[in-house]
C-alpha positions as CSV (number, residue, x, y, z in Angstrom):
1,M,50.0,37.8,-84.3
2,A,52.9,35.4,-84.6
3,S,53.2,33.6,-88.0
4,A,53.0,29.9,-88.2
5,Q,56.7,29.8,-89.0
6,D,57.5,31.9,-85.8
7,K,55.3,29.7,-83.7
8,Q,57.0,26.6,-85.1
9,K,60.4,27.9,-84.1
10,R,59.3,27.9,-80.4
11,L,58.1,24.3,-80.5
12,P,60.2,21.6,-78.7
13,R,62.2,19.5,-81.0
14,Y,60.2,16.3,-80.3
15,A,57.0,18.0,-81.7
16,I,58.6,18.2,-85.2
17,L,58.4,15.3,-87.5
18,D,61.4,14.0,-89.5
19,P,60.9,14.7,-93.2
20,E,60.2,11.0,-94.1
21,N,57.3,10.9,-91.6
22,V,55.5,14.1,-92.7
23,E,53.7,12.5,-95.7
24,R,53.0,9.3,-93.7
25,Y,51.1,11.3,-91.1
26,A,49.4,13.4,-93.7
27,E,48.1,10.3,-95.4
28,S,46.9,8.8,-92.2
29,T,45.1,12.0,-91.5
30,R,43.4,12.1,-94.9
31,S,42.4,8.4,-94.4
32,G,40.5,9.4,-91.3
33,R,42.7,8.5,-88.4
34,Y,42.0,11.8,-86.6
35,A,38.5,12.3,-87.8
36,L,35.7,13.1,-85.3
37,S,34.0,10.1,-83.8
38,A,30.2,9.8,-83.8
39,S,30.1,11.0,-80.2
40,E,32.3,14.0,-81.0
41,T,30.1,14.9,-84.0
42,F,27.2,15.2,-81.4
43,W,29.2,18.1,-79.8
44,K,30.3,19.6,-83.1
45,E,26.6,20.0,-84.0
46,R,26.1,22.0,-80.8
47,Y,29.2,24.1,-81.1
48,K,27.3,27.3,-82.2
49,Y,24.5,26.7,-79.7
50,L,27.0,26.4,-76.8
51,L,28.9,29.4,-78.1
52,D,25.7,31.5,-78.1
53,H,25.2,30.5,-74.4
54,G,28.7,31.5,-73.4
55,Y,30.7,28.3,-73.7
56,L,33.5,27.7,-76.2
57,L,34.5,24.2,-77.2
58,R,38.0,23.4,-78.4
59,P,38.9,24.1,-82.0
60,R,38.5,20.5,-83.0
61,Y,34.7,20.9,-82.6
62,S,34.3,24.0,-84.6
63,P,32.1,23.4,-87.7
64,D,35.0,24.6,-90.0
65,W,37.8,22.7,-88.3
66,E,40.7,21.5,-90.4
67,P,43.6,19.6,-88.8
68,S,46.2,22.2,-87.9
69,W,49.1,20.0,-88.7
70,L,48.3,19.4,-92.4
71,G,50.7,21.2,-94.6
72,T,53.3,21.4,-91.8
73,N,55.9,19.1,-90.3
74,L,54.2,19.1,-86.9
75,D,53.6,15.8,-85.1
76,P,49.8,15.5,-84.7
77,Y,50.3,14.1,-81.2
78,Y,51.6,17.5,-80.1
79,C,48.8,19.4,-81.8
80,E,45.9,20.1,-79.4
81,D,43.2,19.6,-82.0
82,S,44.2,16.0,-82.5
83,V,43.1,15.1,-79.0
84,M,39.9,13.0,-79.1
85,L,37.2,12.7,-76.4
86,T,37.4,9.6,-74.2
87,R,34.0,10.0,-72.6
88,H,31.2,10.3,-75.1
89,Q,28.7,11.9,-72.7
90,L,31.0,14.6,-71.4
91,I,33.0,17.4,-73.1
92,D,35.2,20.2,-71.8
93,A,34.6,23.9,-72.7
94,R,35.7,27.4,-71.7
95,R,33.3,29.8,-70.2
96,R,33.7,32.9,-72.3
97,S,33.0,35.3,-69.4
98,D,36.0,34.3,-67.3
99,D,37.8,31.6,-69.4
100,A,37.1,29.0,-66.6
101,L,37.3,25.4,-67.7
102,V,33.9,23.6,-67.3
103,A,32.5,20.2,-68.1
104,I,29.3,19.8,-70.1
105,K,27.4,16.5,-69.7
106,K,24.4,15.3,-71.7
107,F,21.6,13.8,-69.7
108,R,18.1,12.6,-70.4
109,T,15.7,15.1,-69.0
110,D,13.9,12.4,-67.1
111,S,17.0,11.0,-65.5
112,Q,17.2,10.5,-61.8
113,E,20.8,11.8,-61.7
114,L,19.9,15.2,-63.3
115,Q,17.1,15.7,-60.8
116,M,19.3,14.7,-57.9
117,V,22.1,17.0,-58.9
118,Q,19.6,19.9,-59.4
119,Y,18.2,19.3,-55.9
120,L,21.6,19.1,-54.3
121,S,22.7,22.3,-55.9
122,T,19.9,24.1,-54.0
123,L,21.4,23.1,-50.7
124,K,23.9,25.8,-50.0
125,H,26.2,24.7,-47.2
126,D,29.9,24.3,-46.6
127,A,29.3,20.6,-45.7
128,N,27.8,20.0,-49.2
129,H,30.6,18.1,-51.0
130,T,28.6,17.1,-54.1
131,V,29.4,18.2,-57.6
132,P,28.3,21.8,-58.1
133,L,25.9,22.6,-60.9
134,E,26.5,25.8,-63.0
135,E,23.4,25.6,-65.2
136,V,21.2,23.3,-67.2
137,L,20.7,24.0,-70.9
138,A,18.0,22.5,-73.1
139,D,19.4,20.5,-75.9
140,P,18.8,22.4,-79.2
141,F,17.9,19.3,-81.2
142,D,16.5,16.7,-78.9
143,S,13.8,17.6,-76.3
144,R,14.6,14.4,-74.4
145,L,18.1,15.6,-73.6
146,A,19.6,18.4,-71.4
147,L,23.1,19.7,-71.1
148,M,24.4,20.1,-67.6
149,V,27.2,22.5,-67.0
150,M,29.6,21.9,-64.1
151,P,33.1,22.9,-63.0
152,F,35.7,20.8,-64.6
153,L,36.9,18.3,-62.0
154,R,39.9,15.9,-61.9
155,P,40.2,12.4,-60.3
156,C,40.8,12.8,-56.6
157,N,44.0,10.8,-56.7
158,N,45.6,12.4,-59.8
159,P,48.2,13.6,-58.8
160,D,48.9,11.1,-56.0
161,F,48.5,12.0,-52.3
162,L,51.9,12.6,-50.9
163,T,51.5,13.3,-47.1
164,V,49.4,12.0,-44.3
165,G,47.9,15.5,-43.9
166,E,46.6,15.4,-47.5
167,V,44.8,12.2,-46.8
168,V,43.4,13.6,-43.5
169,E,42.0,16.6,-45.4
170,F,40.4,14.3,-47.9
171,I,38.8,12.2,-45.2
172,D,37.6,15.4,-43.5
173,Q,35.6,16.4,-46.5
174,M,34.3,13.0,-47.5
175,M,33.1,12.2,-44.0
176,E,31.4,15.6,-43.7
177,G,29.9,15.2,-47.2
178,L,28.4,11.8,-46.4
179,A,26.9,13.1,-43.1
180,F,25.4,16.0,-45.1
181,L,23.8,13.6,-47.7
182,H,22.3,11.3,-45.0
183,R,21.1,14.3,-43.1
184,H,19.1,15.2,-46.2
185,R,17.9,11.6,-46.5
186,I,20.0,10.9,-49.6
187,A,21.9,7.6,-50.0
188,H,24.6,7.7,-52.7
189,R,24.8,3.9,-53.2
190,D,27.9,3.9,-55.3
191,I,30.7,5.4,-53.2
192,A,34.1,4.6,-54.7
193,F,37.4,6.3,-55.5
194,A,36.3,6.7,-59.1
195,N,33.2,8.6,-58.0
196,I,35.1,11.3,-56.0
197,M,36.7,14.2,-57.9
198,M,38.5,17.3,-57.0
199,D,38.8,20.9,-58.1
200,A,42.5,20.9,-59.0
201,R,42.9,24.5,-60.1
202,P,45.1,25.4,-57.1
203,L,47.6,22.6,-58.0
204,Y,47.8,23.7,-61.7
205,P,47.8,27.5,-61.8
206,D,48.8,27.4,-65.5
207,G,46.2,24.8,-66.2
208,Y,46.3,21.3,-67.7
209,H,44.7,19.6,-70.7
210,P,41.2,18.3,-70.0
211,V,41.7,15.0,-71.7
212,R,45.5,14.4,-71.4
213,L,45.5,15.4,-67.7
214,K,49.3,15.1,-67.3
215,Q,50.0,17.6,-70.1
216,T,49.8,21.3,-70.4
217,P,46.8,22.8,-72.2
218,D,48.7,22.9,-75.5
219,V,49.7,19.3,-75.0
220,L,53.4,20.2,-75.6
221,Y,54.8,19.7,-72.1
222,E,54.3,17.8,-68.9
223,A,51.9,19.6,-66.5
224,I,53.7,19.7,-63.1
225,P,51.4,20.0,-60.1
226,L,52.1,22.0,-57.0
227,P,52.0,20.2,-53.6
228,R,48.5,19.9,-52.1
229,H,49.8,21.1,-48.7
230,G,48.7,24.6,-47.9
231,R,46.3,24.8,-50.8
232,D,42.5,24.9,-50.7
233,I,41.5,21.7,-52.5
234,H,37.8,20.8,-52.7
235,Y,36.7,17.2,-53.2
236,Y,33.2,16.2,-54.5
237,Y,31.0,13.2,-54.7
238,I,29.8,12.6,-58.3
239,D,27.7,10.1,-60.2
240,F,24.3,10.1,-58.5
241,G,22.8,7.7,-61.0
242,L,21.9,5.2,-58.3
243,A,21.2,7.7,-55.5
244,I,17.9,7.7,-53.7
245,R,16.3,10.5,-51.7
246,F,14.0,9.1,-49.1
247,P,10.9,11.0,-47.9
248,E,10.9,12.0,-44.2
249,G,9.8,9.0,-42.2
250,A,10.1,6.5,-45.1
251,S,12.1,3.3,-44.8
252,T,15.6,3.5,-46.1
253,Y,15.6,-0.2,-47.1
254,V,16.2,-1.0,-50.8
255,V,17.0,-3.9,-53.0
256,G,19.6,-4.3,-55.8
257,D,23.0,-5.7,-56.2
258,V,24.4,-2.4,-57.5
259,G,27.4,-0.2,-57.0
260,R,31.2,-0.4,-57.6
261,D,32.0,-2.0,-54.2
262,A,31.3,-5.7,-54.6
263,E,32.5,-6.4,-51.1
264,V,29.4,-4.9,-49.4
265,P,28.1,-8.2,-47.7
266,E,24.4,-7.5,-47.7
267,L,23.9,-6.4,-51.3
268,S,21.0,-8.5,-52.8
269,P,18.6,-8.2,-55.8
270,D,15.7,-9.3,-53.7
271,V,16.5,-9.1,-49.9
272,P,16.0,-5.5,-48.6
273,Y,18.9,-3.8,-46.9
274,D,19.6,-0.3,-45.5
275,A,21.0,1.9,-48.2
276,F,22.6,4.3,-45.6
277,K,24.5,1.4,-44.0
278,V,25.9,0.4,-47.5
279,D,27.2,3.9,-47.9
280,I,29.0,3.6,-44.5
281,F,30.6,0.3,-45.5
282,A,31.6,1.5,-49.0
283,L,33.3,4.7,-47.6
284,G,35.1,2.8,-44.8
285,N,36.2,0.1,-47.2
286,M,37.5,2.8,-49.6
287,F,39.5,4.5,-46.8
288,S,40.9,1.1,-45.8
289,K,41.9,-0.1,-49.2
290,Q,43.3,3.2,-50.6
291,F,45.1,4.4,-47.5
292,E,45.3,2.1,-44.4
293,Q,46.2,-1.0,-46.3
294,R,48.6,0.7,-48.7
295,Y,50.6,3.1,-46.6
296,T,52.6,3.2,-43.3
297,S,51.7,5.7,-40.6
298,M,48.0,5.2,-41.3
299,D,47.1,2.9,-38.3
300,F,45.0,5.7,-36.8
301,L,42.4,4.9,-39.5
302,L,41.6,1.5,-38.0
303,R,39.5,3.1,-35.2
304,L,37.4,4.7,-37.9
305,V,37.2,2.1,-40.7
306,N,36.8,-1.2,-38.7
307,P,33.3,-0.3,-37.3
308,M,32.3,1.2,-40.7
309,K,33.2,-2.2,-42.3
310,S,31.4,-4.4,-39.9
311,A,29.9,-7.4,-41.6
312,E,26.7,-6.8,-39.6
313,P,25.0,-3.6,-40.9
314,Q,23.3,-2.8,-37.6
315,K,26.7,-2.6,-35.9
316,R,28.0,0.1,-38.3
317,P,27.8,3.7,-37.1
318,T,25.5,6.2,-38.7
319,A,27.2,8.9,-40.8
320,H,26.8,11.4,-38.0
321,Q,28.4,9.0,-35.4
322,A,31.2,8.1,-37.8
323,L,31.9,11.8,-38.4
324,R,32.0,12.5,-34.7
325,E,34.4,9.6,-34.1
326,W,36.6,10.9,-36.9
327,H,36.7,14.4,-35.3
328,S,37.9,12.7,-32.1
329,I,40.6,10.8,-34.0
330,R,41.6,13.9,-35.9
331,A,42.0,15.9,-32.7
332,D,44.6,13.4,-31.4
333,L,46.9,13.5,-34.5
334,D,50.2,15.3,-34.0
335,D,51.0,18.1,-36.5
336,S,54.3,16.4,-37.4
337,L,52.4,13.3,-38.5
338,L,50.3,15.3,-40.9
339,R,53.5,16.5,-42.6
340,W,54.9,13.0,-42.8
341,R,55.2,11.4,-46.3
342,L,53.0,8.6,-47.4
343,G,55.3,5.6,-47.5
344,P,53.9,2.6,-49.4
345,K,53.9,-0.6,-47.4
346,S,55.3,-2.4,-50.5
347,E,58.3,-0.1,-50.5
348,P,61.7,-1.9,-50.2
349,A,63.3,-1.5,-46.8
350,I,66.4,0.3,-48.1
351,E,64.3,2.8,-50.1
352,R,62.0,3.4,-47.1
353,M,65.0,4.1,-44.9
354,V,66.5,6.6,-47.3
355,K,63.2,8.4,-47.9
356,D,62.3,8.4,-44.2
357,T,65.8,9.9,-43.4
358,V,65.1,12.7,-45.9
359,A,61.6,13.2,-44.3
360,V,63.1,13.5,-40.8
361,A,65.6,16.1,-42.1
362,K,62.8,18.1,-43.7
363,E,60.9,18.0,-40.4
364,G,64.0,19.2,-38.6
365,V,64.3,22.1,-40.9
366,Y,60.6,22.9,-40.5
367,R,60.9,23.0,-36.7
368,L,64.1,25.1,-36.8
369,R,62.5,27.7,-39.1
370,K,59.5,27.8,-36.9
371,F,61.7,28.2,-33.8
372,V,63.8,31.0,-35.1
373,G,60.7,32.7,-36.7
């Protein structure tokens, strides 16, 4: 095993403190700057329990953790065990059997979301684009809590979408996923960009840090993603805290001014509205705001999103009808458009001209290579 001195020699220069700062950081560490928060202590107390069940938390949460930078000239920022949790209900871990990165979330055992995710995990189908469930562990100290283990997912737009084809693939999965939910009589009721995640492992074969997403697992370097094109990226709906599963034949009308999309016109705390039609509006509005309104070459989305965003709920398509319309739109798209870059509408004209020229050249090279085999 490499000595601490040998390991330090391999560190980038920016991870080493100047001599005058070593004691300053040591003092701030002793004064509690990097101490575990109350929410982190919750997970520290479950370190051994999770380890016994096959999940290894980061060194920071080990019962015998001591800051690794004390007694060295290392900058704490570049020491992995200085990284604190940002979401108190969720922690990352490594599954010991295969070293896969997972997320563990604490829930109340009587929570609607836990029950909904458990039910959805029983529906094995390629069209099921809801967050997968690995297992549910009983909490070792509080019978009112459960620990839900899921794959570790990343925000769907981190890194950014770069081509029209990447957006099209995203829409494929989200339209299919919504139709699947509605077919099983489930309304999500909180569809938004923030509630859609992706399995980004194909983009980061060497991994990334679960809190500092733009850095490598050791937080020493920038994590550079591969392009999405040609890689199997899976997108998932998450956050089923507001979701409802309607019995067969029951009304799908609900009340409540809830959800992230405040632009849904019919939301009301006391006037009933169709929960399925709200999902349709929210998804169409998300496609419109995130893609059609922001980028050039996305006009083909208008045929899909305009009916979905109708102010009159009865005029919006069902999820199945919208999916069928999307398939029709999708079939008419030229392959060259799918390879075209996403150009922001706010992009200055000169910059757009230069980047489009480069994109045209790349497309020419692609066609030439395809022609000559």
